[in-house]
C-alpha positions as CSV (number, residue, x, y, z in Angstrom):
1,X,-8.1,-15.3,-14.5
2,X,-7.7,-11.5,-14.7
3,X,-6.2,-11.4,-11.2
4,X,-3.6,-13.9,-12.1
5,X,-2.6,-12.1,-15.3
6,X,-2.5,-8.8,-13.3
7,X,-0.3,-10.4,-10.6
8,X,2.1,-11.6,-13.2
9,X,2.4,-8.1,-14.6
10,X,2.8,-6.6,-11.2
11,X,5.5,-9.1,-10.4
12,X,7.4,-8.3,-13.6
13,X,7.1,-4.6,-12.9
14,X,8.2,-5.1,-9.3
15,X,11.3,-6.9,-10.4
16,X,12.3,-4.2,-12.9
17,X,11.5,-1.5,-10.4
18,X,13.4,-3.2,-7.6
19,X,16.4,-3.1,-9.9
20,X,16.2,0.6,-9.9
21,X,16.5,0.7,-6.1
22,X,19.3,-1.8,-6.2
23,X,21.5,0.3,-8.5
24,X,24.2,2.4,-6.9
25,X,24.9,5.9,-8.1
26,X,22.6,8.4,-9.7
27,X,20.3,6.0,-11.5
28,X,18.2,5.2,-8.5
29,X,18.2,8.8,-7.3
30,X,17.2,10.1,-10.7
31,X,14.3,7.5,-10.9
32,X,13.0,8.6,-7.4
33,X,13.3,12.3,-8.3
34,X,11.4,11.7,-11.5
35,X,8.7,9.9,-9.5
36,X,8.5,12.8,-7.0
37,X,8.3,15.4,-9.9
38,X,5.5,13.4,-11.6
39,X,3.5,13.3,-8.3
40,X,3.5,17.1,-8.2
41,X,1.6,17.2,-11.5
42,X,-2.1,17.9,-10.5
43,X,-3.4,16.0,-13.5
44,X,-1.5,12.8,-12.9
45,X,-3.2,9.6,-11.9
46,X,-1.2,9.8,-8.7
47,X,-2.7,13.2,-7.7
48,X,-6.2,12.1,-8.8
49,X,-5.8,9.0,-6.6
50,X,-4.8,11.0,-3.6
51,X,-7.7,13.4,-4.2
52,X,-10.2,10.5,-4.4
53,X,-8.8,8.8,-1.3
54,X,-9.2,12.0,0.7
55,X,-12.8,12.3,-0.5
56,X,-13.4,8.7,0.4
57,X,-12.2,9.2,3.9
58,X,-14.4,12.3,4.3
59,X,-17.5,10.4,3.1
60,X,-16.6,7.5,5.5
61,X,-16.4,10.0,8.4
62,X,-19.9,11.2,7.5
63,X,-21.0,7.6,7.4
64,X,-21.8,7.8,3.7
65,X,-20.3,4.4,3.0
66,X,-21.6,3.8,-0.5
67,X,-20.1,7.0,-1.7
68,X,-16.9,6.3,0.2
69,X,-16.6,2.9,-1.5
70,X,-17.1,4.4,-4.9
71,X,-14.3,6.8,-4.3
72,X,-12.0,4.0,-3.0
73,X,-12.7,2.1,-6.2
74,X,-11.8,5.1,-8.3
75,X,-8.7,5.5,-6.2
76,X,-7.7,1.9,-7.1
77,X,-8.2,2.6,-10.8
78,X,-6.0,5.7,-10.6
79,X,-3.2,4.1,-8.8
80,X,-3.3,1.0,-11.0
81,X,-3.1,3.3,-14.0
82,X,-0.2,5.2,-12.5
83,X,1.7,1.9,-11.7
84,X,1.1,0.7,-15.2
85,X,2.5,3.9,-16.7
86,X,5.4,4.6,-14.4
87,X,6.2,1.5,-12.5
88,X,5.6,0.2,-9.0
89,X,6.4,2.4,-5.9
90,X,5.8,1.6,-2.2
91,X,3.5,4.6,-1.7
92,X,1.2,3.6,-4.5
93,X,1.2,0.0,-3.2
94,X,0.2,1.3,0.2
95,X,-2.7,3.3,-1.1
96,X,-3.8,0.3,-3.2
97,X,-3.7,-1.9,-0.1
98,X,-5.5,0.7,2.0
99,X,-8.2,1.2,-0.6
100,X,-8.8,-2.5,-1.1
101,X,-8.9,-3.0,2.7
102,X,-11.6,-0.2,2.9
103,X,-13.8,-1.9,0.3
104,X,-13.4,-5.2,2.1
105,X,-11.3,-6.9,-0.6
106,X,-8.9,-8.3,2.0
107,X,-7.2,-10.7,-0.4
108,X,-6.0,-7.8,-2.6
109,X,-5.2,-5.6,0.4
110,X,-2.9,-8.3,1.7
111,X,-1.3,-8.7,-1.7
112,X,-0.5,-5.0,-2.2
113,X,0.8,-4.6,1.4
114,X,3.0,-7.6,0.9
115,X,4.4,-6.4,-2.4
116,X,4.9,-2.9,-0.9
117,X,6.8,-4.5,2.0
118,X,9.1,-6.3,-0.5
119,X,10.2,-2.8,-1.7
120,X,10.2,-1.1,1.7
121,X,10.2,-3.8,4.5
122,X,10.2,-1.4,7.4
123,X,7.3,0.8,6.3
124,X,5.3,1.4,9.5
125,X,1.9,2.0,7.9
126,X,2.0,-1.0,5.6
127,X,3.2,-3.2,8.5
128,X,0.6,-1.9,10.8
129,X,-2.3,-2.4,8.4
130,X,-1.1,-5.8,7.4
131,X,-0.8,-6.8,11.1
132,X,-4.3,-5.6,11.8
133,X,-5.7,-7.7,9.0
134,X,-3.8,-10.7,10.2
135,X,-5.2,-10.1,13.7
136,X,-8.7,-9.9,12.4
137,X,-8.2,-13.2,10.5
138,X,-6.6,-14.9,13.6
139,X,-3.3,-15.3,11.9
140,X,-1.4,-14.5,15.0
141,X,1.9,-16.0,13.9
142,X,2.0,-13.6,10.9
143,X,1.1,-10.7,13.1
144,X,3.9,-11.6,15.5
145,X,6.4,-11.7,12.6
146,X,5.4,-8.1,11.7
147,X,5.8,-7.2,15.4
148,X,9.4,-8.4,15.1
149,X,10.0,-6.2,12.1
150,X,8.7,-3.1,14.0
151,X,10.4,-3.8,17.3
152,X,13.2,-1.3,16.7
153,X,11.0,1.5,15.3
154,X,10.1,3.0,18.8
155,X,6.7,3.9,17.4
156,X,3.1,3.8,18.7
157,X,2.1,1.3,16.0
158,X,4.4,-1.3,17.6
159,X,2.8,-0.9,21.0
160,X,-0.7,-1.0,19.5
161,X,0.0,-4.3,17.6
162,X,1.7,-5.8,20.6
163,X,-1.3,-4.9,22.9
164,X,-3.8,-6.4,20.4
165,X,-1.6,-9.5,20.0
166,X,-1.5,-10.0,23.8
167,X,-5.3,-9.7,24.0
168,X,-5.7,-12.5,21.5
């Protein structure tokens, strides 16, 4: 029930935020500049989320997975709070998808990557992570669609996904 209510709220925020990107002139530019300025604030939920995701990755490298998962969960809380306060942005959606992926909540990871790609369809990292999830779940047709999106990027991620898709 909570997830459905949350998804509805995210969708509403997504629609209102996408209108900012659709505007021509200074409105969209001012909104992005404001977002960038807020991110520089050390005490913002965005900065806290970035700090926690970095700590989670360090603990993961040290194979301290329980501590890493706790930091990923805190990261999710910070980015959700940021989105609630300031609106939805592709970078926060990427970090949410990444964090959910790390704690093995694949359903939410897919959801946040997909919403992020609605705002920024050619984002290499979101496409790469989503394709890898699809490959793990044997959804080869969906992974192939992502490969089509990345075909013109001339990036390593395209080759990696293509190789994995050919193997399967």
